[in-house]
C-alpha positions as a printed NumPy array, in Angstrom:
array([[ -4.073, -25.662,  -2.877],
       [ -3.93 , -22.148,  -1.406],
       [ -2.97 , -19.215,  -3.619],
       [  0.427, -17.576,  -3.268],
       [  0.543, -14.856,  -0.635],
       [  1.579, -11.595,  -2.269],
       [  3.343,  -8.365,  -1.326],
       [  2.131,  -5.11 ,  -2.836],
       [  4.301,  -2.246,  -1.485],
       [  2.665,   1.15 ,  -1.149],
       [  5.05 ,   3.317,  -3.125],
       [  6.836,   6.442,  -1.985],
       [  7.226,   9.463,  -4.248],
       [ 10.816,  10.752,  -4.504],
       [ 11.278,  14.516,  -4.876],
       [ 14.226,  16.591,  -6.053],
       [ 15.786,  19.186,  -3.769],
       [ 13.64 ,  21.71 ,  -5.645],
       [ 10.502,  19.782,  -4.694],
       [  9.643,  18.31 ,  -8.093],
       [  8.88 ,  14.62 ,  -8.681],
       [ 12.194,  12.811,  -9.213],
       [ 11.734,  10.173, -11.909],
       [ 15.298,   8.863, -11.673],
       [ 14.65 ,   8.233,  -7.996],
       [ 11.295,   6.663,  -8.846],
       [ 12.968,   4.249, -11.268],
       [ 15.452,   3.228,  -8.553],
       [ 12.591,   2.782,  -6.107],
       [ 10.741,   0.465,  -8.495],
       [ 13.899,  -1.634,  -8.822],
       [ 14.229,  -1.744,  -5.022],
       [ 10.709,  -3.046,  -4.489],
       [ 11.031,  -5.627,  -7.242],
       [ 14.405,  -6.843,  -5.966],
       [ 12.832,  -7.173,  -2.514],
       [ 10.201,  -9.574,  -3.793],
       [  7.232,  -7.361,  -4.666],
       [  4.469,  -9.173,  -6.549],
       [  2.876,  -5.882,  -7.562],
       [  3.11 ,  -2.161,  -6.845],
       [  0.506,   0.198,  -5.405],
       [  1.244,   3.644,  -6.832],
       [ -0.505,   6.914,  -6.014],
       [ -1.577,   6.124,  -2.459],
       [ -1.094,   7.895,   0.872],
       [  2.564,   6.82 ,   1.086],
       [  2.968,   8.409,  -2.356],
       [  1.776,  11.692,  -0.796],
       [ -1.277,  11.581,  -3.05 ],
       [ -2.98 ,  14.549,  -1.406],
       [  0.048,  16.714,  -2.158],
       [  0.341,  15.798,  -5.85 ],
       [ -1.362,  17.603,  -8.706],
       [ -3.58 ,  15.586, -11.039],
       [ -0.957,  15.895, -13.767],
       [  1.699,  14.546, -11.404],
       [ -0.542,  11.653, -10.328],
       [ -1.206,  10.696, -13.931],
       [  2.437,  11.002, -14.973],
       [  3.638,   8.932, -11.992],
       [  1.095,   6.168, -12.648],
       [  2.092,   6.031, -16.32 ],
       [  5.808,   5.993, -15.493],
       [  5.484,   3.213, -12.909],
       [  3.336,   1.095, -15.226],
       [  5.837,   1.427, -18.091],
       [  8.91 ,   0.884, -15.904],
       [  7.753,  -1.968, -13.657],
       [  8.028,  -5.682, -14.404],
       [  5.136,  -6.534, -12.059],
       [  1.465,  -5.483, -12.134],
       [  0.712,  -1.913, -11.054],
       [ -2.426,  -0.607,  -9.37 ],
       [ -3.132,   3.021,  -8.544],
       [ -5.655,   5.292,  -6.918],
       [ -5.705,   8.962,  -7.811],
       [ -8.958,  10.593,  -6.669],
       [ -8.634,  13.211,  -3.938],
       [-11.386,  15.699,  -4.77 ],
       [-14.666,  16.074,  -2.911],
       [-17.049,  16.35 ,  -5.862],
       [-18.007,  13.155,  -7.663],
       [-17.596,  14.828, -11.038],
       [-13.971,  15.74 , -10.275],
       [-13.285,  12.3  ,  -8.839],
       [-14.665,  10.604, -11.932],
       [-12.342,  12.708, -14.083],
       [ -9.34 ,  11.922, -11.871],
       [-10.039,   8.18 , -11.885],
       [-10.564,   8.035, -15.64 ],
       [ -7.332,   9.935, -16.225],
       [ -5.424,   7.446, -14.073],
       [ -7.184,   4.488, -15.728],
       [ -6.004,   5.757, -19.11 ],
       [ -2.364,   5.274, -18.032],
       [ -2.796,   1.511, -18.458],
       [ -2.573,   0.493, -14.799],
       [ -3.815,  -2.998, -14.012],
       [ -6.477,  -1.912, -11.52 ],
       [ -8.001,   1.296, -10.212],
       [ -8.245,   1.555,  -6.432],
       [-11.075,   3.574,  -4.862],
       [-10.344,   5.416,  -1.612],
       [-13.213,   4.64 ,   0.749],
       [-13.257,   8.04 ,   2.462],
       [-13.685,   9.83 ,  -0.879],
       [-17.059,   8.179,  -1.44 ],
       [-18.763,  10.025,   1.433],
       [-17.991,  12.685,   3.986],
       [-17.53 ,  11.556,   7.595],
       [-21.022,  12.764,   8.54 ],
       [-22.72 ,  11.085,   5.556],
       [-24.499,   7.744,   5.739],
       [-23.561,   4.355,   4.338],
       [-26.444,   4.736,   1.872],
       [-24.824,   7.888,   0.488],
       [-21.532,   5.978,   0.225],
       [-23.178,   3.251,  -1.854],
       [-24.929,   5.781,  -4.088],
       [-21.651,   7.571,  -4.753],
       [-19.864,   4.288,  -5.412],
       [-22.446,   3.376,  -8.038],
       [-22.073,   6.767,  -9.69 ],
       [-18.305,   6.401,  -9.943],
       [-18.534,   2.799, -11.145],
       [-20.88 ,   3.929, -13.918],
       [-18.216,   6.381, -15.11 ],
       [-15.336,   3.878, -15.13 ],
       [-14.762,   1.453, -17.987],
       [-16.401,  -1.808, -16.822],
       [-13.389,  -3.788, -18.071],
       [-11.124,  -2.007, -15.551],
       [-10.613,  -4.096, -12.366],
       [-11.29 ,  -2.143,  -9.178],
       [ -9.981,  -2.095,  -5.632],
       [-10.798,  -0.589,  -2.244],
       [ -8.393,   1.324,  -0.009],
       [ -9.256,   2.323,   3.559],
       [ -6.928,   5.327,   3.507],
       [ -6.506,   6.997,   6.927],
       [ -6.463,  10.515,   5.419],
       [ -8.372,  12.788,   5.663],
       [-10.349,  10.371,   7.83 ],
       [-10.55 ,   6.595,   8.004],
       [-13.777,   5.087,   6.69 ],
       [-13.933,   1.33 ,   7.136],
       [-16.261,  -0.531,   4.803],
       [-19.197,  -2.268,   6.411],
       [-19.963,  -5.945,   5.803],
       [-22.908,  -4.907,   3.626],
       [-20.754,  -2.584,   1.516],
       [-18.041,  -5.196,   1.134],
       [-20.562,  -7.843,   0.12 ],
       [-22.086,  -5.479,  -2.441],
       [-18.66 ,  -4.713,  -3.928],
       [-17.753,  -8.392,  -4.119],
       [-21.047,  -9.236,  -5.805],
       [-20.369,  -6.822,  -8.674],
       [-17.507,  -9.057,  -9.834],
       [-15.467,  -5.941, -10.643],
       [-13.367,  -5.762,  -7.479],
       [-10.055,  -7.631,  -7.14 ],
       [ -8.043,  -5.88 ,  -4.412],
       [ -8.697,  -4.532,  -0.932],
       [ -6.086,  -2.753,   1.17 ],
       [ -7.462,  -3.47 ,   4.642],
       [ -6.525,  -1.   ,   7.389],
       [ -9.002,  -2.062,  10.079],
       [ -6.16 ,  -3.4  ,  12.295],
       [ -8.583,  -5.891,  13.839],
       [ -8.109,  -9.624,  13.392],
       [-11.766, -10.272,  14.28 ],
       [-12.917,  -7.884,  11.554],
       [-10.468,  -9.383,   9.069],
       [-11.772, -12.876,   9.776],
       [-15.328, -11.658,   9.254],
       [-14.338, -10.039,   5.974],
       [-12.513, -13.135,   4.748],
       [-15.56 , -15.277,   5.434],
       [-17.715, -12.813,   3.547],
       [-15.326, -12.71 ,   0.552],
       [-14.909, -16.476,   0.248],
       [-15.558, -17.573,  -3.309],
       [-15.407, -14.036,  -4.728],
       [-12.74 , -12.392,  -6.899],
       [-12.03 ,  -9.748,  -4.236],
       [ -8.838, -10.516,  -2.307],
       [ -7.897,  -8.928,   1.018],
       [ -4.385,  -7.526,   1.571],
       [ -3.568,  -6.574,   5.149],
       [ -1.79 ,  -3.251,   5.719],
       [ -1.24 ,  -3.884,   9.435],
       [  1.907,  -5.727,  10.491],
       [  0.707,  -6.736,  13.964],
       [ -2.166,  -8.837,  12.628],
       [ -0.415,  -9.944,   9.45 ],
       [  0.632, -13.519,  10.211],
       [ -2.678, -14.444,  11.82 ],
       [ -4.523, -12.913,   8.879],
       [ -2.424, -14.93 ,   6.406],
       [ -3.266, -18.099,   8.295],
       [ -6.939, -17.075,   8.186],
       [ -6.811, -16.714,   4.418],
       [ -5.675, -13.155,   3.654],
       [ -4.07 , -12.755,   0.243],
       [ -0.993, -10.897,   1.436],
       [  0.554,  -7.64 ,   2.638],
       [  0.234,  -4.077,   1.367],
       [  1.819,  -1.79 ,   3.934],
       [  4.398,   0.907,   4.499],
       [  7.118,  -1.28 ,   5.992],
       [  7.86 ,  -2.765,   2.568],
       [  9.864,   0.426,   2.049],
       [ 12.196,  -0.614,   4.883],
       [ 12.748,  -4.369,   4.553],
       [ 10.617,  -5.969,   1.826],
       [ 12.725,  -9.16 ,   1.908],
       [ 11.527,  -9.97 ,   5.424],
       [  7.901,  -9.603,   4.405],
       [  8.5  , -11.655,   1.27 ],
       [  9.938, -14.436,   3.453],
       [  6.985, -14.284,   5.849],
       [  4.523, -14.452,   2.962],
       [  6.306, -17.497,   1.541],
       [  6.754, -19.278,   4.896],
       [  3.674, -18.336,   6.907],
       [  3.238, -21.972,   7.919],
       [  6.845, -22.221,   9.204],
       [  7.33 , -22.112,  12.994],
       [ 10.   , -19.418,  12.546],
       [  7.327, -17.16 ,  11.08 ],
       [  6.004, -16.47 ,  14.582],
       [  9.377, -15.112,  15.711],
       [  9.726, -13.026,  12.574],
       [  6.186, -11.719,  13.002],
       [  6.984, -10.593,  16.555],
       [ 10.084,  -8.768,  15.351],
       [  8.287,  -7.123,  12.453],
       [  5.585,  -5.834,  14.788],
       [  8.192,  -4.031,  16.882],
       [ 10.009,  -2.803,  13.782],
       [  6.785,  -1.328,  12.388],
       [  6.611,   1.215,  15.225],
       [  9.196,   3.243,  13.322],
       [  6.525,   4.375,  10.876],
       [  5.401,   6.783,  13.614],
       [  8.748,   8.567,  13.503],
       [  8.387,  11.041,  10.613],
       [  7.396,   8.587,   7.881],
       [  7.907,   8.815,   4.902],
       [ 11.026,  10.916,   5.518],
       [ 12.641,   8.224,   7.683],
       [ 11.947,   5.636,   4.967],
       [ 13.661,   7.862,   2.422],
       [ 16.607,   8.196,   4.804],
       [ 16.877,   4.408,   5.016],
       [ 16.653,   4.042,   1.244],
       [ 19.26 ,   6.757,   0.796],
       [ 21.576,   4.81 ,   3.107],
       [ 20.837,   1.685,   1.06 ],
       [ 22.28 ,   3.431,  -1.988],
       [ 19.183,   4.749,  -3.732],
       [ 19.602,   8.199,  -5.295],
       [ 16.899,   9.824,  -3.178],
       [ 16.637,  13.101,  -1.322],
       [ 14.81 ,  13.379,   1.991],
       [ 12.331,  15.858,   0.525],
       [  8.655,  15.336,   1.263],
       [  5.542,  17.429,   0.749],
       [  3.666,  15.748,   3.585],
       [  6.412,  16.161,   6.222],
       [  9.149,  18.682,   6.965],
       [ 12.327,  16.674,   6.361],
       [ 14.296,  19.017,   8.659],
       [ 12.416,  17.367,  11.543],
       [ 14.338,  14.129,  11.009],
       [ 16.326,  14.345,  14.223],
       [ 19.609,  12.558,  14.964],
       [ 17.615,  10.242,  17.25 ],
       [ 15.221,   9.341,  14.43 ],
       [ 18.255,   8.635,  12.235],
       [ 19.757,   6.406,  14.922],
       [ 16.505,   4.459,  15.076],
       [ 16.707,   3.815,  11.336],
       [ 20.339,   2.7  ,  11.547],
       [ 19.637,   0.374,  14.464],
       [ 16.657,  -1.075,  12.612],
       [ 18.988,  -1.824,   9.712],
       [ 21.283,  -3.771,  12.06 ],
       [ 18.371,  -5.874,  13.289],
       [ 17.152,  -6.437,   9.75 ],
       [ 20.578,  -7.663,   8.67 ],
       [ 20.759,  -9.926,  11.724],
       [ 17.453, -11.562,  10.834],
       [ 18.489, -12.052,   7.241],
       [ 21.719, -13.788,   8.221],
       [ 20.548, -15.674,  11.322],
       [ 16.841, -16.414,  11.573],
       [ 16.49 , -16.758,   7.813],
       [ 19.833, -18.489,   7.25 ],
       [ 19.725, -20.928,   4.389],
       [ 16.607, -19.454,   2.846],
       [ 16.494, -17.511,  -0.391],
       [ 15.322, -13.984,   0.369]])
């Protein structure tokens, strides 16, 4: 019997009007994701504005989310260039008690450096992390996207330490190749790309870990539970179109949606200028909400969301 398909939202970081981390907003955000069907939470990632958070903020957020959440919590946390600094960052985050530590693939080598350098750096970091701590991989697009090669993925799987991969290749052919390579290992692939999501689930992907869970997690939870249902194809098509909104000043537009949903959030962001959220961008969010509600009451009628 196949394993349950899971949703791991990539968490936003709420900020006060003064620009500080807003922990009341963060608590409300955790509740939102859990109510929407999250099986786990990915804290301290690009959606969390990781590159704009101090190490102390990253550690405090990871600890807060782990203590507040009722589902497992994984986190990244390393943004430095030097391996020594990264090892310190990762160990500090690991000490918060998170359930897994996720390594950002582009931190393991500069864009001009070889795959051999990447593997050497990975081994150095792994030697500094408690071997009992489960690990993950995250193909973060910032500051550049570094996709893992089949050889690197195989090597990670063979260590037995890796459990989670946030895949951002956006290629169904590559995902299929990766799933074949990972078969029988403890490393599970979670697709971040909506367009290829349903096909990847049917090919054996473990679930979804993408930004649109901050807009309508219930729809993704339904898709993950009903990926064999014929209606899943229609929902998939809709979700693909909906996902284009992430190009319109995300994460500010997501915070606007959540604010409209009743969460006590400001629009403040360190990664984006929230004053650039135009009336047109706001209209797009409101119209997306209408479509989301329509799907919940029509296409998904009779199902528990």
